[in-house]
All heavy atoms as a GROMACS GRO file, in nm:
protein
  543
    1MET      N    1  -2.924   4.152  -8.742
    1MET     CA    2  -3.030   4.122  -8.838
    1MET      C    3  -3.161   4.135  -8.768
    1MET      O    4  -3.169   4.154  -8.648
    1MET     CB    5  -3.014   3.984  -8.895
    1MET     CG    6  -2.885   3.959  -8.968
    1MET     SD    7  -2.906   3.995  -9.136
    1MET     CE    8  -2.748   3.944  -9.196
    2ALA      N    9  -3.265   4.123  -8.846
    2ALA     CA   10  -3.399   4.140  -8.792
    2ALA      C   11  -3.437   4.020  -8.707
    2ALA      O   12  -3.428   3.904  -8.749
    2ALA     CB   13  -3.499   4.161  -8.904
    3GLY      N   14  -3.486   4.051  -8.587
    3GLY     CA   15  -3.538   3.944  -8.504
    3GLY      C   16  -3.690   3.936  -8.521
    3GLY      O   17  -3.750   4.010  -8.591
    4GLY      N   18  -3.752   3.842  -8.455
    4GLY     CA   19  -3.891   3.826  -8.467
    4GLY      C   20  -3.972   3.906  -8.366
    4GLY      O   21  -4.065   3.853  -8.311
    5HIS      N   22  -3.932   4.026  -8.338
    5HIS     CA   23  -3.995   4.107  -8.233
    5HIS      C   24  -4.115   4.184  -8.288
    5HIS      O   25  -4.114   4.234  -8.396
    5HIS     CB   26  -3.895   4.209  -8.177
    5HIS     CG   27  -3.771   4.144  -8.126
    5HIS    ND1   28  -3.771   4.054  -8.018
    5HIS    CD2   29  -3.641   4.153  -8.165
    5HIS    CE1   30  -3.646   4.016  -7.995
    5HIS    NE2   31  -3.564   4.071  -8.088
    6GLY      N   32  -4.219   4.189  -8.207
    6GLY     CA   33  -4.339   4.264  -8.244
    6GLY      C   34  -4.431   4.188  -8.334
    6GLY      O   35  -4.405   4.076  -8.375
    7GLU      N   36  -4.541   4.251  -8.366
    7GLU     CA   37  -4.637   4.191  -8.452
    7GLU      C   38  -4.608   4.226  -8.599
    7GLU      O   39  -4.545   4.324  -8.629
    7GLU     CB   40  -4.776   4.237  -8.416
    7GLU     CG   41  -4.820   4.196  -8.279
    7GLU     CD   42  -4.964   4.236  -8.250
    7GLU    OE1   43  -5.035   4.273  -8.342
    7GLU    OE2   44  -5.000   4.237  -8.132
    8GLY      N   45  -4.661   4.146  -8.685
    8GLY     CA   46  -4.646   4.173  -8.827
    8GLY      C   47  -4.720   4.063  -8.903
    8GLY      O   48  -4.786   3.976  -8.847
    9ILE      N   49  -4.711   4.075  -9.033
    9ILE     CA   50  -4.775   3.975  -9.119
    9ILE      C   51  -4.668   3.882  -9.167
    9ILE      O   52  -4.570   3.928  -9.230
    9ILE     CB   53  -4.848   4.043  -9.236
    9ILE    CG1   54  -4.958   4.139  -9.182
    9ILE    CG2   55  -4.903   3.944  -9.334
    9ILE    CD1   56  -5.018   4.226  -9.291
   10ALA      N   57  -4.687   3.750  -9.147
   10ALA     CA   58  -4.586   3.653  -9.195
   10ALA      C   59  -4.635   3.591  -9.322
   10ALA      O   60  -4.749   3.556  -9.340
   10ALA     CB   61  -4.568   3.544  -9.084
   11TYR      N   62  -4.536   3.576  -9.415
   11TYR     CA   63  -4.566   3.512  -9.541
   11TYR      C   64  -4.443   3.441  -9.588
   11TYR      O   65  -4.337   3.497  -9.610
   11TYR     CB   66  -4.605   3.621  -9.648
   11TYR     CG   67  -4.633   3.563  -9.785
   11TYR    CD1   68  -4.752   3.494  -9.810
   11TYR    CD2   69  -4.542   3.577  -9.888
   11TYR    CE1   70  -4.776   3.441  -9.934
   11TYR    CE2   71  -4.567   3.524 -10.014
   11TYR     CZ   72  -4.685   3.454 -10.035
   11TYR     OH   73  -4.714   3.402 -10.158
   12LYS      N   74  -4.456   3.307  -9.596
   12LYS     CA   75  -4.343   3.220  -9.637
   12LYS      C   76  -4.216   3.247  -9.561
   12LYS      O   77  -4.107   3.261  -9.617
   12LYS     CB   78  -4.318   3.235  -9.788
   12LYS     CG   79  -4.432   3.180  -9.872
   12LYS     CD   80  -4.394   3.180 -10.018
   12LYS     CE   81  -4.507   3.119 -10.100
   12LYS     NZ   82  -4.473   3.111 -10.245
   13GLY      N   83  -4.228   3.263  -9.432
   13GLY     CA   84  -4.115   3.279  -9.343
   13GLY      C   85  -4.062   3.424  -9.330
   13GLY      O   86  -3.964   3.451  -9.258
   14LEU      N   87  -4.121   3.520  -9.402
   14LEU     CA   88  -4.082   3.656  -9.398
   14LEU      C   89  -4.190   3.736  -9.321
   14LEU      O   90  -4.308   3.731  -9.353
   14LEU     CB   91  -4.069   3.715  -9.537
   14LEU     CG   92  -4.030   3.866  -9.544
   14LEU    CD1   93  -3.888   3.886  -9.497
   14LEU    CD2   94  -4.045   3.913  -9.688
   15THR      N   95  -4.147   3.807  -9.216
   15THR     CA   96  -4.243   3.886  -9.136
   15THR      C   97  -4.232   4.032  -9.176
   15THR      O   98  -4.124   4.092  -9.167
   15THR     CB   99  -4.214   3.867  -8.984
   15THR    OG1  100  -4.216   3.728  -8.954
   15THR    CG2  101  -4.312   3.944  -8.903
   16MET      N  102  -4.340   4.087  -9.222
   16MET     CA  103  -4.349   4.227  -9.260
   16MET      C  104  -4.406   4.305  -9.140
   16MET      O  105  -4.521   4.283  -9.104
   16MET     CB  106  -4.432   4.246  -9.386
   16MET     CG  107  -4.384   4.177  -9.506
   16MET     SD  108  -4.225   4.239  -9.561
   16MET     CE  109  -4.270   4.402  -9.607
   17HIS      N  110  -4.332   4.395  -9.084
   17HIS     CA  111  -4.376   4.476  -8.975
   17HIS      C  112  -4.439   4.604  -9.025
   17HIS      O  113  -4.411   4.654  -9.130
   17HIS     CB  114  -4.260   4.509  -8.880
   17HIS     CG  115  -4.197   4.386  -8.819
   17HIS    ND1  116  -4.251   4.317  -8.716
   17HIS    CD2  117  -4.084   4.317  -8.854
   17HIS    CE1  118  -4.176   4.217  -8.686
   17HIS    NE2  119  -4.074   4.215  -8.771
   18LYS      N  120  -4.531   4.658  -8.946
   18LYS     CA  121  -4.596   4.782  -8.979
   18LYS      C  122  -4.491   4.895  -8.972
   18LYS      O  123  -4.418   4.902  -8.876
   18LYS     CB  124  -4.709   4.811  -8.881
   18LYS     CG  125  -4.790   4.932  -8.914
   18LYS     CD  126  -4.911   4.949  -8.825
   18LYS     CE  127  -4.982   5.071  -8.865
   18LYS     NZ  128  -5.100   5.095  -8.782
   19PRO      N  129  -4.487   4.984  -9.073
   19PRO     CA  130  -4.387   5.091  -9.069
   19PRO      C  131  -4.421   5.196  -8.959
   19PRO      O  132  -4.535   5.210  -8.921
   19PRO     CB  133  -4.400   5.157  -9.210
   19PRO     CG  134  -4.540   5.122  -9.250
   19PRO     CD  135  -4.568   4.986  -9.189
   20LYS      N  136  -4.318   5.258  -8.910
   20LYS     CA  137  -4.335   5.362  -8.809
   20LYS      C  138  -4.404   5.481  -8.876
   20LYS      O  139  -4.400   5.499  -8.996
   20LYS     CB  140  -4.200   5.400  -8.752
   20LYS     CG  141  -4.134   5.289  -8.676
   20LYS     CD  142  -4.009   5.338  -8.609
   20LYS     CE  143  -3.928   5.222  -8.553
   20LYS     NZ  144  -3.961   5.188  -8.419
   21ARG      N  145  -4.462   5.563  -8.792
   21ARG     CA  146  -4.539   5.680  -8.846
   21ARG      C  147  -4.454   5.770  -8.924
   21ARG      O  148  -4.494   5.822  -9.026
   21ARG     CB  149  -4.608   5.750  -8.725
   21ARG     CG  150  -4.683   5.877  -8.774
   21ARG     CD  151  -4.805   5.903  -8.694
   21ARG     NE  152  -4.865   6.027  -8.724
   21ARG     CZ  153  -4.948   6.043  -8.828
   21ARG    NH1  154  -4.976   5.945  -8.908
   21ARG    NH2  155  -5.000   6.164  -8.855
   22TRP      N  156  -4.332   5.797  -8.875
   22TRP     CA  157  -4.246   5.892  -8.949
   22TRP      C  158  -4.205   5.842  -9.085
   22TRP      O  159  -4.187   5.919  -9.180
   22TRP     CB  160  -4.125   5.932  -8.866
   22TRP     CG  161  -4.016   5.833  -8.856
   22TRP    CD1  162  -4.001   5.738  -8.763
   22TRP    CD2  163  -3.907   5.821  -8.946
   22TRP    NE1  164  -3.884   5.664  -8.786
   22TRP    CE2  165  -3.824   5.714  -8.898
   22TRP    CE3  166  -3.865   5.886  -9.058
   22TRP    CZ2  167  -3.710   5.672  -8.964
   22TRP    CZ3  168  -3.750   5.849  -9.124
   22TRP    CH2  169  -3.675   5.738  -9.076
   23HIS      N  170  -4.196   5.706  -9.101
   23HIS     CA  171  -4.168   5.652  -9.232
   23HIS      C  172  -4.285   5.676  -9.326
   23HIS      O  173  -4.267   5.715  -9.443
   23HIS     CB  174  -4.147   5.499  -9.223
   23HIS     CG  175  -4.011   5.462  -9.173
   23HIS    ND1  176  -4.000   5.377  -9.066
   23HIS    CD2  177  -3.890   5.494  -9.212
   23HIS    CE1  178  -3.871   5.355  -9.043
   23HIS    NE2  179  -3.802   5.430  -9.132
   24THR      N  180  -4.408   5.659  -9.280
   24THR     CA  181  -4.527   5.679  -9.362
   24THR      C  182  -4.539   5.829  -9.401
   24THR      O  183  -4.564   5.860  -9.517
   24THR     CB  184  -4.650   5.635  -9.285
   24THR    OG1  185  -4.632   5.498  -9.246
   24THR    CG2  186  -4.775   5.646  -9.370
   25VAL      N  187  -4.524   5.918  -9.303
   25VAL     CA  188  -4.541   6.059  -9.328
   25VAL      C  189  -4.430   6.109  -9.423
   25VAL      O  190  -4.455   6.184  -9.520
   25VAL     CB  191  -4.540   6.141  -9.197
   25VAL    CG1  192  -4.534   6.289  -9.224
   25VAL    CG2  193  -4.663   6.103  -9.116
   26THR      N  194  -4.310   6.070  -9.400
   26THR     CA  195  -4.195   6.110  -9.488
   26THR      C  196  -4.218   6.056  -9.629
   26THR      O  197  -4.192   6.130  -9.729
   26THR     CB  198  -4.062   6.058  -9.431
   26THR    OG1  199  -4.046   6.110  -9.299
   26THR    CG2  200  -3.943   6.104  -9.513
   27GLY      N  201  -4.258   5.932  -9.640
   27GLY     CA  202  -4.285   5.874  -9.773
   27GLY      C  203  -4.392   5.953  -9.850
   27GLY      O  204  -4.379   5.976  -9.968
   28LYS      N  205  -4.502   5.986  -9.782
   28LYS     CA  206  -4.608   6.058  -9.845
   28LYS      C  207  -4.561   6.202  -9.886
   28LYS      O  208  -4.597   6.247  -9.993
   28LYS     CB  209  -4.730   6.068  -9.758
   28LYS     CG  210  -4.803   5.934  -9.749
   28LYS     CD  211  -4.925   5.941  -9.656
   28LYS     CE  212  -4.992   5.808  -9.648
   28LYS     NZ  213  -5.112   5.808  -9.564
   29GLY      N  214  -4.485   6.262  -9.797
   29GLY     CA  215  -4.429   6.396  -9.830
   29GLY      C  216  -4.339   6.394  -9.950
   29GLY      O  217  -4.345   6.476 -10.038
   30LEU      N  218  -4.247   6.300  -9.955
   30LEU     CA  219  -4.157   6.288 -10.070
   30LEU      C  220  -4.229   6.249 -10.197
   30LEU      O  221  -4.195   6.294 -10.305
   30LEU     CB  222  -4.044   6.183 -10.038
   30LEU     CG  223  -3.946   6.232  -9.936
   30LEU    CD1  224  -3.847   6.116  -9.903
   30LEU    CD2  225  -3.866   6.348  -9.985
   31CYS      N  226  -4.338   6.174 -10.186
   31CYS     CA  227  -4.420   6.140 -10.301
   31CYS      C  228  -4.485   6.266 -10.353
   31CYS      O  229  -4.490   6.287 -10.474
   31CYS     CB  230  -4.524   6.039 -10.258
   31CYS     SG  231  -4.629   5.984 -10.398
   32ALA      N  232  -4.537   6.354 -10.265
   32ALA     CA  233  -4.597   6.478 -10.305
   32ALA      C  234  -4.493   6.566 -10.378
   32ALA      O  235  -4.524   6.628 -10.481
   32ALA     CB  236  -4.657   6.548 -10.185
   33VAL      N  237  -4.375   6.573 -10.321
   33VAL     CA  238  -4.270   6.658 -10.387
   33VAL      C  239  -4.235   6.602 -10.524
   33VAL      O  240  -4.223   6.677 -10.619
   33VAL     CB  241  -4.142   6.660 -10.295
   33VAL    CG1  242  -4.022   6.718 -10.369
   33VAL    CG2  243  -4.170   6.739 -10.169
   34MET      N  244  -4.230   6.468 -10.535
   34MET     CA  245  -4.199   6.405 -10.665
   34MET      C  246  -4.306   6.442 -10.767
   34MET      O  247  -4.274   6.484 -10.879
   34MET     CB  248  -4.189   6.256 -10.650
   34MET     CG  249  -4.166   6.185 -10.786
   34MET     SD  250  -4.215   6.013 -10.794
   34MET     CE  251  -4.394   6.018 -10.767
   35TRP      N  252  -4.433   6.427 -10.733
   35TRP     CA  253  -4.539   6.458 -10.828
   35TRP      C  254  -4.547   6.605 -10.860
   35TRP      O  255  -4.577   6.642 -10.974
   35TRP     CB  256  -4.677   6.408 -10.776
   35TRP     CG  257  -4.689   6.261 -10.798
   35TRP    CD1  258  -4.692   6.158 -10.711
   35TRP    CD2  259  -4.696   6.200 -10.930
   35TRP    NE1  260  -4.703   6.041 -10.771
   35TRP    CE2  261  -4.705   6.057 -10.906
   35TRP    CE3  262  -4.695   6.239 -11.061
   35TRP    CZ2  263  -4.712   5.966 -11.011
   35TRP    CZ3  264  -4.709   6.153 -11.164
   35TRP    CH2  265  -4.716   6.017 -11.139
   36PHE      N  266  -4.518   6.691 -10.762
   36PHE     CA  267  -4.509   6.837 -10.794
   36PHE      C  268  -4.403   6.862 -10.895
   36PHE      O  269  -4.424   6.936 -10.995
   36PHE     CB  270  -4.479   6.916 -10.666
   36PHE     CG  271  -4.455   7.063 -10.692
   36PHE    CD1  272  -4.560   7.149 -10.717
   36PHE    CD2  273  -4.327   7.110 -10.694
   36PHE    CE1  274  -4.536   7.282 -10.744
   36PHE    CE2  275  -4.298   7.242 -10.722
   36PHE     CZ  276  -4.407   7.330 -10.747
   37TRP      N  277  -4.286   6.800 -10.879
   37TRP     CA  278  -4.176   6.821 -10.972
   37TRP      C  279  -4.208   6.763 -11.112
   37TRP      O  280  -4.184   6.829 -11.214
   37TRP     CB  281  -4.049   6.757 -10.919
   37TRP     CG  282  -3.934   6.778 -11.010
   37TRP    CD1  283  -3.875   6.684 -11.089
   37TRP    CD2  284  -3.861   6.902 -11.035
   37TRP    NE1  285  -3.772   6.741 -11.158
   37TRP    CE2  286  -3.762   6.874 -11.127
   37TRP    CE3  287  -3.878   7.028 -10.982
   37TRP    CZ2  288  -3.674   6.972 -11.175
   37TRP    CZ3  289  -3.794   7.127 -11.030
   37TRP    CH2  290  -3.692   7.095 -11.124
   38VAL      N  291  -4.270   6.645 -11.120
   38VAL     CA  292  -4.308   6.584 -11.244
   38VAL      C  293  -4.406   6.672 -11.318
   38VAL      O  294  -4.394   6.702 -11.440
   38VAL     CB  295  -4.362   6.441 -11.225
   38VAL    CG1  296  -4.433   6.390 -11.350
   38VAL    CG2  297  -4.252   6.345 -11.180
   39LEU      N  298  -4.509   6.719 -11.250
   39LEU     CA  299  -4.610   6.800 -11.314
   39LEU      C  300  -4.554   6.938 -11.354
   39LEU      O  301  -4.593   6.996 -11.460
   39LEU     CB  302  -4.735   6.815 -11.224
   39LEU     CG  303  -4.809   6.683 -11.204
   39LEU    CD1  304  -4.918   6.701 -11.103
   39LEU    CD2  305  -4.863   6.628 -11.332
   40TYR      N  306  -4.470   6.995 -11.275
   40TYR     CA  307  -4.402   7.123 -11.307
   40TYR      C  308  -4.321   7.110 -11.433
   40TYR      O  309  -4.327   7.190 -11.524
   40TYR     CB  310  -4.318   7.167 -11.189
   40TYR     CG  311  -4.234   7.292 -11.219
   40TYR    CD1  312  -4.293   7.416 -11.222
   40TYR    CD2  313  -4.098   7.279 -11.248
   40TYR    CE1  314  -4.224   7.531 -11.251
   40TYR    CE2  315  -4.027   7.393 -11.276
   40TYR     CZ  316  -4.085   7.516 -11.278
   40TYR     OH  317  -4.013   7.628 -11.309
   41ARG      N  318  -4.240   7.002 -11.439
   41ARG     CA  319  -4.157   6.980 -11.559
   41ARG      C  320  -4.241   6.947 -11.680
   41ARG      O  321  -4.208   6.986 -11.792
   41ARG     CB  322  -4.056   6.869 -11.534
   41ARG     CG  323  -3.948   6.903 -11.430
   41ARG     CD  324  -3.880   7.036 -11.457
   41ARG     NE  325  -3.818   7.044 -11.584
   41ARG     CZ  326  -3.760   7.152 -11.638
   41ARG    NH1  327  -3.755   7.264 -11.565
   41ARG    NH2  328  -3.709   7.152 -11.752
   42ALA      N  329  -4.354   6.878 -11.662
   42ALA     CA  330  -4.444   6.848 -11.772
   42ALA      C  331  -4.502   6.978 -11.825
   42ALA      O  332  -4.523   6.993 -11.948
   42ALA     CB  333  -4.551   6.753 -11.727
   43LYS      N  334  -4.535   7.070 -11.738
   43LYS     CA  335  -4.589   7.200 -11.781
   43LYS      C  336  -4.479   7.276 -11.858
   43LYS      O  337  -4.513   7.339 -11.960
   43LYS     CB  338  -4.634   7.281 -11.660
   43LYS     CG  339  -4.688   7.415 -11.694
   43LYS     CD  340  -4.720   7.500 -11.569
   43LYS     CE  341  -4.762   7.634 -11.612
   43LYS     NZ  342  -4.730   7.733 -11.511
   44GLN      N  343  -4.360   7.274 -11.811
   44GLN     CA  344  -4.251   7.345 -11.875
   44GLN      C  345  -4.207   7.284 -12.008
   44GLN      O  346  -4.179   7.350 -12.105
   44GLN     CB  347  -4.126   7.359 -11.780
   44GLN     CG  348  -4.159   7.432 -11.651
   44GLN     CD  349  -4.194   7.577 -11.677
   44GLN    OE1  350  -4.133   7.645 -11.758
   44GLN    NE2  351  -4.297   7.622 -11.609
   45ASP      N  352  -4.190   7.145 -12.007
   45ASP     CA  353  -4.124   7.080 -12.120
   45ASP      C  354  -4.220   6.989 -12.198
   45ASP      O  355  -4.180   6.923 -12.295
   45ASP     CB  356  -4.012   6.991 -12.072
   45ASP     CG  357  -3.899   7.073 -12.010
   45ASP    OD1  358  -3.887   7.192 -12.041
   45ASP    OD2  359  -3.825   7.022 -11.927
   46GLY      N  360  -4.345   6.984 -12.160
   46GLY     CA  361  -4.442   6.888 -12.221
   46GLY      C  362  -4.451   6.901 -12.372
   46GLY      O  363  -4.444   6.801 -12.444
   47PRO      N  364  -4.474   7.022 -12.425
   47PRO     CA  365  -4.489   7.035 -12.573
   47PRO      C  366  -4.359   6.989 -12.647
   47PRO      O  367  -4.372   6.932 -12.757
   47PRO     CB  368  -4.510   7.182 -12.595
   47PRO     CG  369  -4.569   7.230 -12.465
   47PRO     CD  370  -4.506   7.147 -12.360
   48VAL      N  371  -4.244   7.010 -12.590
   48VAL     CA  372  -4.120   6.969 -12.657
   48VAL      C  373  -4.111   6.817 -12.650
   48VAL      O  374  -4.077   6.753 -12.750
   48VAL     CB  375  -3.998   7.034 -12.587
   48VAL    CG1  376  -3.870   6.975 -12.647
   48VAL    CG2  377  -4.002   7.183 -12.607
   49VAL      N  378  -4.136   6.758 -12.537
   49VAL     CA  379  -4.128   6.611 -12.521
   49VAL      C  380  -4.228   6.540 -12.612
   49VAL      O  381  -4.196   6.438 -12.670
   49VAL     CB  382  -4.150   6.569 -12.370
   49VAL    CG1  383  -4.159   6.422 -12.356
   49VAL    CG2  384  -4.039   6.625 -12.284
   50LEU      N  385  -4.349   6.596 -12.625
   50LEU     CA  386  -4.451   6.538 -12.710
   50LEU      C  387  -4.432   6.568 -12.857
   50LEU      O  388  -4.505   6.518 -12.943
   50LEU     CB  389  -4.589   6.580 -12.664
   50LEU     CG  390  -4.626   6.532 -12.524
   50LEU    CD1  391  -4.759   6.593 -12.480
   50LEU    CD2  392  -4.638   6.381 -12.518
   51GLY      N  393  -4.335   6.652 -12.888
   51GLY     CA  394  -4.308   6.688 -13.029
   51GLY      C  395  -4.400   6.792 -13.087
   51GLY      O  396  -4.410   6.808 -13.210
   52TRP      N  397  -4.470   6.865 -13.001
   52TRP     CA  398  -4.558   6.970 -13.048
   52TRP      C  399  -4.486   7.097 -13.086
   52TRP      O  400  -4.538   7.181 -13.163
   52TRP     CB  401  -4.661   7.003 -12.944
   52TRP     CG  402  -4.755   6.888 -12.914
   52TRP    CD1  403  -4.776   6.781 -12.990
   52TRP    CD2  404  -4.843   6.874 -12.804
   52TRP    NE1  405  -4.870   6.695 -12.929
   52TRP    CE2  406  -4.911   6.753 -12.818
   52TRP    CE3  407  -4.867   6.954 -12.691
   52TRP    CZ2  408  -5.004   6.708 -12.724
   52TRP    CZ3  409  -4.955   6.909 -12.597
   52TRP    CH2  410  -5.026   6.787 -12.615
   53ARG      N  411  -4.364   7.118 -13.035
   53ARG     CA  412  -4.284   7.232 -13.076
   53ARG      C  413  -4.134   7.196 -13.055
   53ARG      O  414  -4.102   7.103 -12.982
   53ARG     CB  415  -4.318   7.360 -13.002
   53ARG     CG  416  -4.278   7.365 -12.860
   53ARG     CD  417  -4.300   7.508 -12.802
   53ARG     NE  418  -4.264   7.514 -12.664
   53ARG     CZ  419  -4.140   7.539 -12.621
   53ARG    NH1  420  -4.043   7.562 -12.706
   53ARG    NH2  421  -4.112   7.542 -12.491
   54HIS      N  422  -4.050   7.272 -13.121
   54HIS     CA  423  -3.906   7.251 -13.109
   54HIS      C  424  -3.855   7.326 -12.991
   54HIS      O  425  -3.908   7.430 -12.952
   54HIS     CB  426  -3.834   7.295 -13.235
   54HIS     CG  427  -3.874   7.218 -13.356
   54HIS    ND1  428  -3.832   7.085 -13.375
   54HIS    CD2  429  -3.948   7.248 -13.464
   54HIS    CE1  430  -3.884   7.041 -13.489
   54HIS    NE2  431  -3.957   7.136 -13.545
   55PRO      N  432  -3.745   7.278 -12.928
   55PRO     CA  433  -3.694   7.347 -12.806
   55PRO      C  434  -3.648   7.489 -12.837
   55PRO      O  435  -3.647   7.571 -12.749
   55PRO     CB  436  -3.577   7.261 -12.763
   55PRO     CG  437  -3.580   7.135 -12.845
   55PRO     CD  438  -3.674   7.155 -12.957
   56TRP      N  439  -3.606   7.518 -12.958
   56TRP     CA  440  -3.553   7.649 -12.988
   56TRP      C  441  -3.662   7.748 -13.031
   56TRP      O  442  -3.635   7.866 -13.050
   56TRP     CB  443  -3.448   7.641 -13.096
   56TRP     CG  444  -3.495   7.570 -13.220
   56TRP    CD1  445  -3.564   7.629 -13.324
   56TRP    CD2  446  -3.481   7.434 -13.251
   56TRP    NE1  447  -3.593   7.530 -13.418
   56TRP    CE2  448  -3.543   7.408 -13.377
   56TRP    CE3  449  -3.423   7.323 -13.185
   56TRP    CZ2  450  -3.549   7.284 -13.434
   56TRP    CZ3  451  -3.428   7.200 -13.245
   56TRP    CH2  452  -3.489   7.181 -13.369
   57GLU      N  453  -3.786   7.701 -13.044
   57GLU     CA  454  -3.898   7.791 -13.082
   57GLU      C  455  -3.949   7.864 -12.956
   57GLU      O  456  -3.947   7.811 -12.847
   57GLU     CB  457  -4.013   7.714 -13.141
   57GLU     CG  458  -3.983   7.659 -13.277
   57GLU     CD  459  -4.098   7.575 -13.331
   57GLU    OE1  460  -4.195   7.546 -13.257
   57GLU    OE2  461  -4.086   7.533 -13.448
   58GLY      N  462  -3.993   7.983 -12.974
   58GLY     CA  463  -4.059   8.056 -12.866
   58GLY      C  464  -3.966   8.135 -12.778
   58GLY      O  465  -4.006   8.193 -12.683
   59HIS      N  466  -3.834   8.135 -12.808
   59HIS     CA  467  -3.742   8.212 -12.726
   59HIS      C  468  -3.717   8.349 -12.796
   59HIS      O  469  -3.698   8.355 -12.916
   59HIS     CB  470  -3.604   8.138 -12.716
   59HIS     CG  471  -3.614   8.016 -12.635
   59HIS    ND1  472  -3.630   8.017 -12.497
   59HIS    CD2  473  -3.615   7.884 -12.667
   59HIS    CE1  474  -3.639   7.895 -12.452
   59HIS    NE2  475  -3.631   7.812 -12.553
   60ASP      N  476  -3.717   8.451 -12.714
   60ASP     CA  477  -3.697   8.585 -12.766
   60ASP      C  478  -3.546   8.612 -12.748
   60ASP      O  479  -3.497   8.629 -12.640
   60ASP     CB  480  -3.780   8.686 -12.687
   60ASP     CG  481  -3.761   8.827 -12.743
   60ASP    OD1  482  -3.716   8.839 -12.856
   60ASP    OD2  483  -3.798   8.920 -12.670
   61ASP      N  484  -3.476   8.622 -12.865
   61ASP     CA  485  -3.330   8.643 -12.863
   61ASP      C  486  -3.291   8.790 -12.863
   61ASP      O  487  -3.174   8.820 -12.873
   61ASP     CB  488  -3.264   8.569 -12.978
   61ASP     CG  489  -3.258   8.420 -12.956
   61ASP    OD1  490  -3.268   8.378 -12.838
   61ASP    OD2  491  -3.244   8.348 -13.058
   62HIS      N  492  -3.384   8.881 -12.854
   62HIS     CA  493  -3.353   9.024 -12.852
   62HIS      C  494  -3.278   9.057 -12.722
   62HIS      O  495  -3.322   9.016 -12.618
   62HIS     CB  496  -3.475   9.110 -12.865
   62HIS     CG  497  -3.547   9.090 -12.996
   62HIS    ND1  498  -3.652   9.003 -13.011
   62HIS    CD2  499  -3.522   9.140 -13.117
   62HIS    CE1  500  -3.692   9.007 -13.137
   62HIS    NE2  501  -3.615   9.089 -13.204
   63GLY      N  502  -3.169   9.129 -12.734
   63GLY     CA  503  -3.098   9.169 -12.615
   63GLY      C  504  -2.995   9.069 -12.567
   63GLY      O  505  -2.927   9.092 -12.469
   64HIS      N  506  -2.975   8.962 -12.641
   64HIS     CA  507  -2.876   8.865 -12.603
   64HIS      C  508  -2.742   8.889 -12.670
   64HIS      O  509  -2.642   8.820 -12.641
   64HIS     CB  510  -2.921   8.724 -12.630
   64HIS     CG  511  -3.033   8.679 -12.536
   64HIS    ND1  512  -3.009   8.643 -12.408
   64HIS    CD2  513  -3.165   8.669 -12.559
   64HIS    CE1  514  -3.126   8.609 -12.350
   64HIS    NE2  515  -3.221   8.626 -12.440
   65GLY      N  516  -2.737   8.977 -12.769
   65GLY     CA  517  -2.611   9.011 -12.836
   65GLY      C  518  -2.563   8.907 -12.932
   65GLY      O  519  -2.443   8.898 -12.958
   66HIS      N  520  -2.650   8.831 -12.994
   66HIS     CA  521  -2.611   8.735 -13.091
   66HIS      C  522  -2.581   8.794 -13.229
   66HIS      O  523  -2.512   8.732 -13.306
   66HIS     CB  524  -2.720   8.626 -13.108
   66HIS     CG  525  -2.739   8.538 -12.989
   66HIS    ND1  526  -2.648   8.437 -12.956
   66HIS    CD2  527  -2.828   8.540 -12.892
   66HIS    CE1  528  -2.689   8.379 -12.845
   66HIS    NE2  529  -2.800   8.442 -12.800
   67GLY      N  530  -2.631   8.914 -13.256
   67GLY     CA  531  -2.604   8.982 -13.384
   67GLY      C  532  -2.683   8.924 -13.500
   67GLY      O  533  -2.645   8.945 -13.613
   68HIS      N  534  -2.788   8.854 -13.479
   68HIS     CA  535  -2.868   8.798 -13.587
   68HIS      C  536  -2.978   8.894 -13.627
   68HIS      O  537  -3.046   8.950 -13.559
   68HIS     CB  538  -2.931   8.664 -13.547
   68HIS     CG  539  -2.827   8.563 -13.518
   68HIS    ND1  540  -2.855   8.428 -13.518
   68HIS    CD2  541  -2.698   8.568 -13.493
   68HIS    CE1  542  -2.746   8.356 -13.490
   68HIS    NE2  543  -2.648   8.443 -13.475
   0.00000   0.00000   0.00000
């Protein structure tokens, strides 16, 4: 378990230690990837999610062999 080694901020018996640099850098990088993905999907699916258009609208079915 965690010992009381190193410096940190103590609050009600819990000591919060400063995160290592790789934790901070990795967290920020994954946060950037998450926001990129959210904004990309919002660009792709936003009008459908907001009800501005139906998912089946805007698709060109020519050449798919549906026979319609």
